VMD Tcl script that builds the backbone (N, CA, C; Angstrom):
set m [mol new atoms 519]
animate dup $m
set s [atomselect $m all]
$s set {name element resname resid chain x y z} {
  {N N MET 1 A 21.099 76.864 -121.999}
  {CA C MET 1 A 20.672 75.801 -122.664}
  {C C MET 1 A 19.106 75.248 -122.618}
  {N N VAL 2 A 18.419 75.706 -123.642}
  {CA C VAL 2 A 16.500 75.594 -123.476}
  {C C VAL 2 A 16.741 74.080 -124.227}
  {N N SER 3 A 16.073 73.239 -124.557}
  {CA C SER 3 A 15.738 71.885 -125.394}
  {C C SER 3 A 14.687 72.008 -125.018}
  {N N PHE 4 A 13.729 71.510 -126.244}
  {CA C PHE 4 A 12.567 71.219 -126.431}
  {C C PHE 4 A 12.371 69.823 -126.956}
  {N N ILE 5 A 11.238 69.503 -126.227}
  {CA C ILE 5 A 10.898 67.744 -127.273}
  {C C ILE 5 A 9.520 67.992 -127.813}
  {N N GLY 6 A 9.591 67.710 -128.810}
  {CA C GLY 6 A 8.383 67.215 -129.892}
  {C C GLY 6 A 7.780 66.001 -129.784}
  {N N GLY 7 A 6.482 65.984 -129.743}
  {CA C GLY 7 A 5.914 64.762 -130.297}
  {C C GLY 7 A 4.717 64.872 -131.156}
  {N N CYS 8 A 4.187 63.754 -131.353}
  {CA C CYS 8 A 3.426 63.894 -132.576}
  {C C CYS 8 A 2.214 63.901 -131.766}
  {N N GLY 9 A 1.554 64.231 -130.557}
  {CA C GLY 9 A 0.519 64.335 -129.857}
  {C C GLY 9 A -0.368 63.239 -129.536}
  {N N TYR 10 A 0.446 61.881 -129.163}
  {CA C TYR 10 A -0.369 60.645 -128.686}
  {C C TYR 10 A -0.538 60.893 -127.453}
  {N N THR 11 A -1.662 60.412 -127.286}
  {CA C THR 11 A -2.232 60.306 -126.078}
  {C C THR 11 A -3.343 58.835 -125.603}
  {N N THR 12 A -3.084 58.614 -124.100}
  {CA C THR 12 A -3.967 57.481 -123.795}
  {C C THR 12 A -5.398 58.163 -123.055}
  {N N ARG 13 A -5.330 59.369 -123.090}
  {CA C ARG 13 A -6.708 59.428 -123.103}
  {C C ARG 13 A -7.635 59.698 -124.094}
  {N N SER 14 A -8.659 59.340 -123.692}
  {CA C SER 14 A -10.087 59.635 -124.820}
  {C C SER 14 A -10.125 60.724 -125.532}
  {N N LEU 15 A -10.827 61.171 -126.472}
  {CA C LEU 15 A -10.972 61.986 -126.951}
  {C C LEU 15 A -12.274 62.486 -127.406}
  {N N ILE 16 A -13.557 61.790 -126.396}
  {CA C ILE 16 A -15.207 62.169 -126.345}
  {C C ILE 16 A -14.746 62.895 -125.347}
  {N N ALA 17 A -15.990 64.213 -125.642}
  {CA C ALA 17 A -16.229 65.249 -124.483}
  {C C ALA 17 A -16.321 64.835 -123.152}
  {N N ASP 18 A -15.923 65.894 -122.447}
  {CA C ASP 18 A -16.049 65.678 -120.708}
  {C C ASP 18 A -17.205 65.553 -120.492}
  {N N GLN 19 A -18.408 65.497 -121.187}
  {CA C GLN 19 A -19.874 65.730 -120.525}
  {C C GLN 19 A -19.887 64.066 -120.582}
  {N N TYR 20 A -19.206 62.808 -121.458}
  {CA C TYR 20 A -19.992 62.019 -121.495}
  {C C TYR 20 A -19.228 61.134 -120.333}
  {N N LYS 21 A -19.936 60.213 -119.869}
  {CA C LYS 21 A -18.820 59.524 -119.017}
  {C C LYS 21 A -19.379 58.071 -118.447}
  {N N THR 22 A -20.484 57.940 -119.149}
  {CA C THR 22 A -21.467 56.690 -119.280}
  {C C THR 22 A -22.051 56.464 -120.080}
  {N N ILE 23 A -21.964 54.788 -120.543}
  {CA C ILE 23 A -22.663 54.608 -122.207}
  {C C ILE 23 A -23.728 53.518 -121.851}
  {N N TYR 24 A -24.399 53.205 -122.380}
  {CA C TYR 24 A -25.939 52.121 -121.895}
  {C C TYR 24 A -25.589 51.144 -123.533}
  {N N VAL 25 A -25.403 50.215 -123.407}
  {CA C VAL 25 A -25.339 49.386 -124.669}
  {C C VAL 25 A -26.784 48.432 -124.999}
  {N N THR 26 A -27.290 48.939 -125.938}
  {CA C THR 26 A -28.648 47.988 -126.139}
  {C C THR 26 A -28.240 46.553 -126.463}
  {N N PRO 27 A -29.294 45.232 -126.016}
  {CA C PRO 27 A -28.834 44.470 -126.577}
  {C C PRO 27 A -29.102 44.434 -128.190}
  {N N PHE 28 A -27.960 43.887 -129.047}
  {CA C PHE 28 A -27.539 43.586 -130.255}
  {C C PHE 28 A -28.651 42.965 -130.826}
  {N N LEU 29 A -29.576 43.197 -131.612}
  {CA C LEU 29 A -30.582 42.530 -132.433}
  {C C LEU 29 A -29.850 41.669 -133.804}
  {N N ASN 30 A -30.512 40.220 -134.268}
  {CA C ASN 30 A -29.576 39.901 -135.089}
  {C C ASN 30 A -31.299 39.777 -136.094}
  {N N LYS 31 A -30.072 40.777 -137.312}
  {CA C LYS 31 A -30.961 41.105 -138.789}
  {C C LYS 31 A -30.603 40.816 -139.804}
  {N N VAL 32 A -29.749 39.572 -139.712}
  {CA C VAL 32 A -29.202 39.008 -140.471}
  {C C VAL 32 A -30.546 38.165 -141.320}
  {N N ASP 33 A -30.569 38.318 -142.564}
  {CA C ASP 33 A -31.943 37.953 -143.453}
  {C C ASP 33 A -31.095 36.100 -143.884}
  {N N ILE 34 A -31.613 35.393 -143.552}
  {CA C ILE 34 A -31.429 34.029 -143.991}
  {C C ILE 34 A -32.368 33.610 -144.825}
  {N N THR 35 A -33.451 34.670 -145.717}
  {CA C THR 35 A -34.377 33.626 -146.293}
  {C C THR 35 A -33.963 34.211 -147.992}
  {N N GLN 36 A -32.783 34.685 -147.797}
  {CA C GLN 36 A -32.412 35.544 -149.336}
  {C C GLN 36 A -32.053 33.796 -149.924}
  {N N GLU 37 A -32.530 34.064 -151.301}
  {CA C GLU 37 A -32.233 32.911 -152.324}
  {C C GLU 37 A -30.614 32.997 -152.281}
  {N N GLU 38 A -29.907 31.688 -152.155}
  {CA C GLU 38 A -28.425 31.660 -152.568}
  {C C GLU 38 A -28.136 31.803 -154.033}
  {N N TYR 39 A -27.755 33.104 -154.242}
  {CA C TYR 39 A -26.333 33.446 -155.202}
  {C C TYR 39 A -24.744 33.081 -154.945}
  {N N SER 40 A -24.248 33.551 -156.251}
  {CA C SER 40 A -22.879 33.219 -156.042}
  {C C SER 40 A -22.096 34.166 -155.238}
  {N N ALA 41 A -22.572 35.447 -155.115}
  {CA C ALA 41 A -22.220 36.608 -154.402}
  {C C ALA 41 A -22.507 36.915 -152.978}
  {N N ASN 42 A -23.513 35.613 -152.488}
  {CA C ASN 42 A -23.884 35.388 -150.975}
  {C C ASN 42 A -23.620 34.034 -150.363}
  {N N LYS 43 A -22.826 33.474 -151.086}
  {CA C LYS 43 A -23.231 31.727 -151.107}
  {C C LYS 43 A -22.324 31.435 -149.600}
  {N N TYR 44 A -21.579 32.865 -149.011}
  {CA C TYR 44 A -20.818 32.514 -147.961}
  {C C TYR 44 A -21.564 33.164 -146.404}
  {N N HIS 45 A -23.078 33.740 -146.960}
  {CA C HIS 45 A -23.800 34.278 -145.742}
  {C C HIS 45 A -24.109 33.134 -144.926}
  {N N ILE 46 A -23.637 33.211 -143.174}
  {CA C ILE 46 A -24.626 31.882 -142.689}
  {C C ILE 46 A -24.385 32.419 -141.369}
  {N N TYR 47 A -25.955 31.989 -140.816}
  {CA C TYR 47 A -26.470 32.191 -139.535}
  {C C TYR 47 A -25.784 31.735 -138.667}
  {N N ARG 48 A -25.320 32.455 -137.351}
  {CA C ARG 48 A -24.984 31.553 -136.077}
  {C C ARG 48 A -25.894 32.181 -135.229}
  {N N PRO 49 A -26.571 31.220 -134.763}
  {CA C PRO 49 A -27.109 31.147 -133.242}
  {C C PRO 49 A -26.285 32.139 -132.038}
  {N N MET 50 A -27.094 33.148 -131.977}
  {CA C MET 50 A -26.787 33.720 -130.514}
  {C C MET 50 A -25.481 34.786 -130.869}
  {N N LEU 51 A -25.276 34.799 -131.898}
  {CA C LEU 51 A -23.922 35.650 -132.659}
  {C C LEU 51 A -24.355 37.337 -131.482}
  {N N GLU 52 A -25.209 37.445 -132.305}
  {CA C GLU 52 A -25.746 38.995 -131.446}
  {C C GLU 52 A -25.505 38.995 -129.983}
  {N N THR 53 A -26.262 38.261 -129.290}
  {CA C THR 53 A -25.392 38.104 -127.691}
  {C C THR 53 A -24.136 38.288 -127.086}
  {N N ASP 54 A -23.289 37.163 -127.782}
  {CA C ASP 54 A -21.688 37.203 -127.852}
  {C C ASP 54 A -21.257 38.427 -128.189}
  {N N ILE 55 A -21.841 39.449 -129.460}
  {CA C ILE 55 A -21.054 40.705 -129.450}
  {C C ILE 55 A -21.668 41.324 -128.660}
  {N N THR 56 A -23.007 41.836 -128.139}
  {CA C THR 56 A -23.276 42.640 -126.824}
  {C C THR 56 A -22.373 42.183 -125.879}
  {N N LYS 57 A -21.870 41.084 -125.298}
  {CA C LYS 57 A -21.842 41.452 -124.230}
  {C C LYS 57 A -20.018 41.633 -124.387}
  {N N LYS 58 A -19.082 41.119 -125.579}
  {CA C LYS 58 A -18.003 41.922 -125.555}
  {C C LYS 58 A -17.818 42.799 -125.844}
  {N N VAL 59 A -18.532 43.545 -126.214}
  {CA C VAL 59 A -18.631 45.211 -125.959}
  {C C VAL 59 A -18.835 45.704 -124.795}
  {N N ILE 60 A -19.614 45.407 -124.572}
  {CA C ILE 60 A -19.649 45.860 -123.032}
  {C C ILE 60 A -18.627 45.516 -122.284}
  {N N ASN 61 A -17.827 44.258 -122.221}
  {CA C ASN 61 A -16.371 43.784 -121.484}
  {C C ASN 61 A -15.299 44.934 -122.050}
  {N N THR 62 A -15.460 44.903 -123.085}
  {CA C THR 62 A -14.343 45.648 -124.163}
  {C C THR 62 A -14.512 47.483 -123.320}
  {N N TYR 63 A -15.686 47.803 -123.394}
  {CA C TYR 63 A -15.827 49.496 -122.427}
  {C C TYR 63 A -15.123 49.494 -121.544}
  {N N LEU 64 A -15.625 48.077 -120.512}
  {CA C LEU 64 A -14.977 48.225 -119.170}
  {C C LEU 64 A -13.790 48.203 -119.012}
  {N N PHE 65 A -13.129 47.192 -119.629}
  {CA C PHE 65 A -11.633 47.155 -120.216}
  {C C PHE 65 A -10.961 48.826 -120.750}
  {N N ASP 66 A -11.522 49.337 -121.922}
  {CA C ASP 66 A -10.994 50.278 -121.582}
  {C C ASP 66 A -11.415 51.303 -120.994}
  {N N GLY 67 A -12.223 51.461 -120.339}
  {CA C GLY 67 A -12.072 52.692 -118.621}
  {C C GLY 67 A -12.500 54.090 -119.327}
  {N N ASN 68 A -12.569 54.352 -120.479}
  {CA C ASN 68 A -12.689 55.637 -121.079}
  {C C ASN 68 A -15.086 56.204 -120.798}
  {N N LEU 69 A -15.711 54.709 -121.038}
  {CA C LEU 69 A -17.175 55.016 -120.792}
  {C C LEU 69 A -17.546 53.982 -119.744}
  {N N LYS 70 A -17.835 54.727 -118.705}
  {CA C LYS 70 A -18.511 52.960 -117.994}
  {C C LYS 70 A -20.220 52.496 -118.575}
  {N N PRO 71 A -19.840 51.507 -118.471}
  {CA C PRO 71 A -21.215 50.791 -119.182}
  {C C PRO 71 A -22.198 50.899 -117.960}
  {N N VAL 72 A -23.935 51.702 -118.005}
  {CA C VAL 72 A -24.007 51.199 -116.982}
  {C C VAL 72 A -25.715 51.151 -117.572}
  {N N LYS 73 A -27.182 51.184 -116.846}
  {CA C LYS 73 A -28.705 50.827 -117.222}
  {C C LYS 73 A -28.429 52.213 -118.081}
  {N N ASN 74 A -29.788 51.918 -118.541}
  {CA C ASN 74 A -30.207 53.164 -119.828}
  {C C ASN 74 A -31.025 54.364 -119.088}
  {N N ASP 75 A -31.390 54.128 -117.946}
  {CA C ASP 75 A -31.868 55.579 -117.196}
  {C C ASP 75 A -30.205 56.223 -116.737}
  {N N THR 76 A -29.313 55.758 -116.618}
  {CA C THR 76 A -28.567 56.728 -115.962}
  {C C THR 76 A -27.543 57.244 -116.781}
  {N N ALA 77 A -27.447 56.657 -118.343}
  {CA C ALA 77 A -26.499 56.639 -119.088}
  {C C ALA 77 A -26.279 58.063 -119.973}
  {N N ASP 78 A -25.506 58.430 -120.233}
  {CA C ASP 78 A -25.093 59.782 -121.024}
  {C C ASP 78 A -24.960 59.551 -122.353}
  {N N LEU 79 A -24.676 58.416 -122.966}
  {CA C LEU 79 A -24.531 58.154 -124.496}
  {C C LEU 79 A -25.509 56.253 -124.601}
  {N N VAL 80 A -25.880 56.311 -125.659}
  {CA C VAL 80 A -26.601 54.971 -125.856}
  {C C VAL 80 A -26.131 54.635 -127.240}
  {N N LEU 81 A -25.672 53.079 -127.297}
  {CA C LEU 81 A -24.980 52.810 -128.332}
  {C C LEU 81 A -25.994 51.878 -128.969}
  {N N LYS 82 A -26.621 51.609 -130.152}
  {CA C LYS 82 A -27.846 50.978 -130.674}
  {C C LYS 82 A -26.861 49.895 -131.650}
  {N N GLY 83 A -27.013 48.763 -131.694}
  {CA C GLY 83 A -26.607 47.991 -133.148}
  {C C GLY 83 A -27.313 46.493 -133.399}
  {N N GLU 84 A -27.009 46.065 -134.309}
  {CA C GLU 84 A -27.690 45.587 -135.212}
  {C C GLU 84 A -26.938 44.475 -135.966}
  {N N LEU 85 A -26.732 43.312 -135.880}
  {CA C LEU 85 A -26.330 42.797 -136.726}
  {C C LEU 85 A -26.712 42.105 -137.723}
  {N N VAL 86 A -25.805 42.619 -138.878}
  {CA C VAL 86 A -26.414 42.248 -140.314}
  {C C VAL 86 A -25.990 41.361 -141.518}
  {N N GLU 87 A -24.665 40.812 -140.551}
  {CA C GLU 87 A -23.967 39.685 -141.906}
  {C C GLU 87 A -23.197 39.307 -141.084}
  {N N TYR 88 A -23.096 38.140 -141.317}
  {CA C TYR 88 A -22.000 36.866 -140.742}
  {C C TYR 88 A -21.198 36.073 -141.935}
  {N N ARG 89 A -20.277 36.286 -142.233}
  {CA C ARG 89 A -19.689 35.225 -143.897}
  {C C ARG 89 A -18.042 34.678 -143.375}
  {N N LYS 90 A -17.985 33.489 -143.957}
  {CA C LYS 90 A -16.827 32.951 -144.264}
  {C C LYS 90 A -16.835 32.555 -145.346}
  {N N ASP 91 A -15.240 33.218 -145.491}
  {CA C ASP 91 A -14.798 33.130 -146.895}
  {C C ASP 91 A -13.461 32.805 -146.922}
  {N N PRO 92 A -13.737 31.787 -147.966}
  {CA C PRO 92 A -12.273 31.117 -148.302}
  {C C PRO 92 A -11.099 32.076 -148.825}
  {N N LEU 93 A -10.024 32.150 -148.353}
  {CA C LEU 93 A -8.966 32.862 -148.898}
  {C C LEU 93 A -8.079 31.991 -149.824}
  {N N SER 94 A -7.803 31.001 -149.234}
  {CA C SER 94 A -6.524 30.036 -149.659}
  {C C SER 94 A -6.910 28.610 -149.557}
  {N N TYR 95 A -6.416 27.457 -150.652}
  {CA C TYR 95 A -6.863 26.162 -150.953}
  {C C TYR 95 A -5.296 26.188 -150.955}
  {N N THR 96 A -6.020 24.545 -150.969}
  {CA C THR 96 A -4.624 23.336 -151.087}
  {C C THR 96 A -4.105 23.350 -152.863}
  {N N ASN 97 A -3.090 22.925 -152.757}
  {CA C ASN 97 A -2.089 22.802 -154.149}
  {C C ASN 97 A -3.440 22.035 -155.098}
  {N N ASP 98 A -4.252 21.704 -154.724}
  {CA C ASP 98 A -5.007 21.006 -156.342}
  {C C ASP 98 A -6.495 21.511 -155.983}
  {N N ASN 99 A -6.346 22.396 -155.343}
  {CA C ASN 99 A -7.830 23.219 -155.499}
  {C C ASN 99 A -8.795 22.282 -154.743}
  {N N ASP 100 A -8.976 21.088 -154.305}
  {CA C ASP 100 A -9.807 20.757 -153.571}
  {C C ASP 100 A -10.246 21.215 -151.854}
  {N N ASP 101 A -9.502 21.850 -151.304}
  {CA C ASP 101 A -9.818 21.842 -149.495}
  {C C ASP 101 A -9.747 23.215 -149.596}
  {N N VAL 102 A -10.526 23.907 -148.725}
  {CA C VAL 102 A -10.056 25.232 -148.290}
  {C C VAL 102 A -8.900 24.898 -147.241}
  {N N THR 103 A -7.685 25.712 -147.451}
  {CA C THR 103 A -6.798 25.910 -146.021}
  {C C THR 103 A -7.042 27.059 -145.085}
  {N N GLU 104 A -7.515 28.189 -145.580}
  {CA C GLU 104 A -7.629 29.582 -144.955}
  {C C GLU 104 A -8.589 30.082 -145.187}
  {N N TYR 105 A -9.717 30.767 -144.539}
  {CA C TYR 105 A -11.050 31.284 -144.297}
  {C C TYR 105 A -10.646 32.608 -143.056}
  {N N ARG 106 A -11.374 33.293 -143.665}
  {CA C ARG 106 A -11.730 34.883 -143.107}
  {C C ARG 106 A -13.045 35.269 -142.597}
  {N N VAL 107 A -13.482 34.808 -141.156}
  {CA C VAL 107 A -14.870 35.172 -140.811}
  {C C VAL 107 A -14.796 36.562 -140.551}
  {N N ASN 108 A -16.236 37.251 -141.403}
  {CA C ASN 108 A -16.420 38.614 -141.431}
  {C C ASN 108 A -17.511 38.811 -140.486}
  {N N ILE 109 A -17.738 39.756 -139.197}
  {CA C ILE 109 A -19.216 40.330 -138.695}
  {C C ILE 109 A -19.032 41.878 -139.378}
  {N N TYR 110 A -20.300 41.846 -139.782}
  {CA C TYR 110 A -20.930 42.447 -140.271}
  {C C TYR 110 A -22.057 43.820 -139.163}
  {N N VAL 111 A -22.108 44.983 -138.687}
  {CA C VAL 111 A -22.960 45.280 -138.017}
  {C C VAL 111 A -23.172 46.579 -138.426}
  {N N ASP 112 A -24.727 47.336 -138.065}
  {CA C ASP 112 A -24.661 48.585 -138.404}
  {C C ASP 112 A -25.051 49.267 -136.887}
  {N N LEU 113 A -24.759 50.391 -136.730}
  {CA C LEU 113 A -24.141 50.795 -135.425}
  {C C LEU 113 A -24.839 52.505 -135.511}
  {N N SER 114 A -25.323 52.843 -134.295}
  {CA C SER 114 A -25.285 54.112 -134.353}
  {C C SER 114 A -25.470 54.781 -132.467}
  {N N LEU 115 A -24.353 55.651 -132.602}
  {CA C LEU 115 A -24.325 56.562 -130.730}
  {C C LEU 115 A -25.601 57.640 -131.030}
  {N N TRP 116 A -26.001 57.170 -129.742}
  {CA C TRP 116 A -27.124 58.469 -129.221}
  {C C TRP 116 A -26.720 59.725 -128.093}
  {N N ASP 117 A -26.642 60.388 -127.841}
  {CA C ASP 117 A -26.750 61.488 -126.974}
  {C C ASP 117 A -28.030 61.456 -126.390}
  {N N LYS 118 A -28.142 60.915 -125.285}
  {CA C LYS 118 A -29.278 60.368 -124.707}
  {C C LYS 118 A -30.389 61.857 -123.719}
  {N N GLN 119 A -29.680 63.048 -123.628}
  {CA C GLN 119 A -29.737 63.838 -123.122}
  {C C GLN 119 A -30.337 65.094 -124.072}
  {N N GLU 120 A -29.778 64.597 -124.947}
  {CA C GLU 120 A -30.423 65.453 -126.520}
  {C C GLU 120 A -31.286 65.269 -127.447}
  {N N ASN 121 A -31.086 63.859 -126.951}
  {CA C ASN 121 A -31.988 62.542 -127.936}
  {C C ASN 121 A -31.450 62.380 -129.820}
  {N N LYS 122 A -30.076 62.757 -129.456}
  {CA C LYS 122 A -29.819 63.186 -130.899}
  {C C LYS 122 A -28.511 62.114 -131.196}
  {N N MET 123 A -28.786 61.545 -132.729}
  {CA C MET 123 A -27.748 60.858 -133.113}
  {C C MET 123 A -26.198 61.274 -132.775}
  {N N VAL 124 A -25.416 61.214 -132.715}
  {CA C VAL 124 A -24.083 61.347 -132.817}
  {C C VAL 124 A -23.004 60.989 -134.000}
  {N N TRP 125 A -23.170 59.710 -134.435}
  {CA C TRP 125 A -22.795 59.372 -135.179}
  {C C TRP 125 A -23.238 57.823 -135.630}
  {N N GLU 126 A -23.407 57.748 -137.098}
  {CA C GLU 126 A -23.870 56.145 -137.702}
  {C C GLU 126 A -23.318 55.726 -138.684}
  {N N GLU 127 A -22.800 54.192 -138.131}
  {CA C GLU 127 A -22.144 53.906 -139.241}
  {C C GLU 127 A -22.901 52.247 -139.917}
  {N N LYS 128 A -22.279 52.346 -141.173}
  {CA C LYS 128 A -23.119 50.936 -141.471}
  {C C LYS 128 A -22.248 50.106 -141.996}
  {N N ARG 129 A -22.333 48.876 -141.764}
  {CA C ARG 129 A -21.578 47.817 -142.596}
  {C C ARG 129 A -19.999 47.826 -141.722}
  {N N PHE 130 A -20.221 48.203 -140.038}
  {CA C PHE 130 A -19.052 48.236 -139.741}
  {C C PHE 130 A -18.567 46.751 -139.863}
  {N N ASN 131 A -17.421 46.304 -139.217}
  {CA C ASN 131 A -16.938 45.382 -139.587}
  {C C ASN 131 A -15.852 45.032 -138.510}
  {N N GLY 132 A -15.752 43.736 -138.215}
  {CA C GLY 132 A -14.694 42.866 -137.579}
  {C C GLY 132 A -14.440 41.427 -138.380}
  {N N ASN 133 A -13.144 40.764 -138.307}
  {CA C ASN 133 A -12.670 39.901 -138.867}
  {C C ASN 133 A -11.863 39.013 -138.282}
  {N N TYR 134 A -11.209 38.127 -138.042}
  {CA C TYR 134 A -10.199 37.335 -138.081}
  {C C TYR 134 A -10.032 35.903 -139.177}
  {N N SER 135 A -8.864 36.082 -139.659}
  {CA C SER 135 A -8.156 35.111 -140.863}
  {C C SER 135 A -7.405 33.526 -139.933}
  {N N TYR 136 A -8.293 32.378 -140.290}
  {CA C TYR 136 A -7.735 31.626 -139.162}
  {C C TYR 136 A -7.503 29.989 -140.746}
  {N N TYR 137 A -6.485 29.338 -140.269}
  {CA C TYR 137 A -6.333 28.464 -141.517}
  {C C TYR 137 A -7.124 26.620 -140.386}
  {N N THR 138 A -7.308 26.306 -141.655}
  {CA C THR 138 A -7.917 24.978 -140.993}
  {C C THR 138 A -6.699 23.596 -141.081}
  {N N GLY 139 A -7.799 22.541 -140.621}
  {CA C GLY 139 A -6.977 21.457 -140.424}
  {C C GLY 139 A -6.354 21.066 -141.776}
  {N N THR 140 A -6.523 21.350 -142.797}
  {CA C THR 140 A -5.534 21.038 -144.077}
  {C C THR 140 A -4.612 22.250 -144.447}
  {N N ALA 141 A -4.492 22.929 -143.503}
  {CA C ALA 141 A -3.455 23.682 -143.378}
  {C C ALA 141 A -2.002 23.381 -142.981}
  {N N ALA 142 A -0.525 23.550 -143.714}
  {CA C ALA 142 A 0.455 23.107 -143.685}
  {C C ALA 142 A 0.868 22.988 -142.575}
  {N N SER 143 A 0.954 23.956 -141.930}
  {CA C SER 143 A 1.217 23.763 -140.521}
  {C C SER 143 A 0.178 23.773 -138.767}
  {N N SER 144 A 0.188 22.469 -138.591}
  {CA C SER 144 A -0.958 22.532 -137.780}
  {C C SER 144 A -0.953 23.658 -136.157}
  {N N ALA 145 A 0.266 23.882 -136.220}
  {CA C ALA 145 A 0.493 25.183 -135.337}
  {C C ALA 145 A -0.373 26.617 -135.532}
  {N N ILE 146 A -0.714 27.109 -136.485}
  {CA C ILE 146 A -1.490 27.993 -136.938}
  {C C ILE 146 A -2.804 27.851 -137.038}
  {N N LYS 147 A -3.537 26.759 -137.244}
  {CA C LYS 147 A -4.677 26.777 -137.546}
  {C C LYS 147 A -5.464 26.332 -135.849}
  {N N VAL 148 A -6.805 27.013 -136.016}
  {CA C VAL 148 A -7.547 26.952 -135.410}
  {C C VAL 148 A -8.969 26.917 -135.612}
  {N N SER 149 A -9.693 26.511 -134.826}
  {CA C SER 149 A -11.145 25.887 -134.933}
  {C C SER 149 A -11.836 27.456 -135.619}
  {N N GLU 150 A -13.408 27.109 -136.005}
  {CA C GLU 150 A -14.342 28.106 -136.407}
  {C C GLU 150 A -14.462 28.327 -135.185}
  {N N GLY 151 A -14.999 27.876 -134.204}
  {CA C GLY 151 A -15.660 28.770 -132.999}
  {C C GLY 151 A -14.378 29.589 -132.505}
  {N N THR 152 A -13.166 29.237 -132.496}
  {CA C THR 152 A -12.357 30.575 -131.832}
  {C C THR 152 A -12.113 31.452 -132.765}
  {N N ALA 153 A -11.702 31.510 -133.839}
  {CA C ALA 153 A -11.941 32.359 -135.007}
  {C C ALA 153 A -13.233 33.222 -134.969}
  {N N VAL 154 A -14.341 32.926 -134.761}
  {CA C VAL 154 A -15.523 33.877 -134.689}
  {C C VAL 154 A -15.586 34.362 -132.989}
  {N N SER 155 A -14.841 33.791 -132.537}
  {CA C SER 155 A -14.504 34.380 -130.855}
  {C C SER 155 A -13.525 35.830 -131.153}
  {N N LYS 156 A -12.674 35.333 -132.008}
  {CA C LYS 156 A -11.427 36.128 -132.340}
  {C C LYS 156 A -12.317 37.668 -132.925}
  {N N ALA 157 A -12.864 37.425 -134.079}
  {CA C ALA 157 A -13.526 38.009 -134.848}
  {C C ALA 157 A -14.563 39.422 -133.854}
  {N N VAL 158 A -15.390 38.683 -133.008}
  {CA C VAL 158 A -16.183 39.539 -132.076}
  {C C VAL 158 A -15.473 40.268 -131.227}
  {N N GLU 159 A -14.108 39.823 -130.799}
  {CA C GLU 159 A -13.503 40.466 -130.121}
  {C C GLU 159 A -12.518 41.412 -130.629}
  {N N ASP 160 A -12.028 41.983 -131.845}
  {CA C ASP 160 A -12.216 42.627 -132.983}
  {C C ASP 160 A -12.837 43.799 -133.339}
  {N N LEU 161 A -13.875 43.142 -133.863}
  {CA C LEU 161 A -15.367 44.327 -133.815}
  {C C LEU 161 A -15.482 45.185 -132.671}
  {N N ALA 162 A -15.466 44.538 -131.607}
  {CA C ALA 162 A -15.552 45.011 -130.079}
  {C C ALA 162 A -15.188 45.791 -130.091}
  {N N ARG 163 A -13.556 46.087 -130.495}
  {CA C ARG 163 A -12.163 46.745 -130.541}
  {C C ARG 163 A -12.516 48.305 -130.850}
  {N N ARG 164 A -13.311 47.815 -131.841}
  {CA C ARG 164 A -12.965 48.815 -133.179}
  {C C ARG 164 A -14.315 49.469 -133.042}
  {N N ILE 165 A -15.759 48.770 -132.266}
  {CA C ILE 165 A -16.302 49.833 -131.792}
  {C C ILE 165 A -16.119 50.461 -130.832}
  {N N VAL 166 A -15.927 50.523 -129.821}
  {CA C VAL 166 A -15.242 51.230 -128.566}
  {C C VAL 166 A -14.411 51.905 -129.155}
  {N N GLU 167 A -13.222 51.972 -129.763}
  {CA C GLU 167 A -12.264 52.814 -130.607}
  {C C GLU 167 A -13.208 53.840 -130.751}
  {N N ARG 168 A -13.721 53.355 -132.231}
  {CA C ARG 168 A -14.660 54.309 -133.032}
  {C C ARG 168 A -15.561 55.088 -131.817}
  {N N THR 169 A -15.950 54.812 -130.493}
  {CA C THR 169 A -16.800 55.238 -129.955}
  {C C THR 169 A -15.840 56.571 -128.870}
  {N N VAL 170 A -14.377 56.210 -128.263}
  {CA C VAL 170 A -14.006 57.080 -128.051}
  {C C VAL 170 A -12.935 57.929 -128.267}
  {N N GLU 171 A -12.588 58.061 -130.109}
  {CA C GLU 171 A -11.963 58.983 -130.571}
  {C C GLU 171 A -12.877 59.887 -130.958}
  {N N GLN 172 A -11.979 60.855 -131.640}
  {CA C GLN 172 A -12.527 62.136 -131.701}
  {C C GLN 172 A -13.744 62.065 -132.793}
  {N N TRP 173 A -15.062 62.487 -132.925}
  {CA C TRP 173 A -16.023 62.417 -133.784}
  {C C TRP 173 A -15.492 63.525 -134.904}
}
mol reanalyze $m
mol bondsrecalc $m
mol representation Tube
mol addrep $m
């Protein structure tokens, strides 16, 4: 009796081409426009100093952890990832029963990305307004066990963004 085991094709191996082994992550640039006139749709836009540096470091560390592409210096890289921080938002999601205090926020970090094949000097892919986010409860939330600080939430959003960037890079284009 012969039996076959079928699967859905799951693998832990990267789907990127074998020719790509290394990546250089350019320092993310902060392109958040803090000079915009405020109106209702953008009143939750915030400037957060050094966020672009935190993103760059976390993306590099996530590539190291993932192991499919080795972060290297620009002169030895097969691929170059370029990124710009374009928006940081902190949006209220829920309020207390009397609508006076916010009990939950979502931090959203938006970046513009492009991945370049350094050998051929051509763009492999581009993503506009690529997003990482994290929702958190404030001190006015009902349960103190689930609340976190805004700083912790930002770190978690950066972590989410970095994970998504690496996944986008190593999945099949």
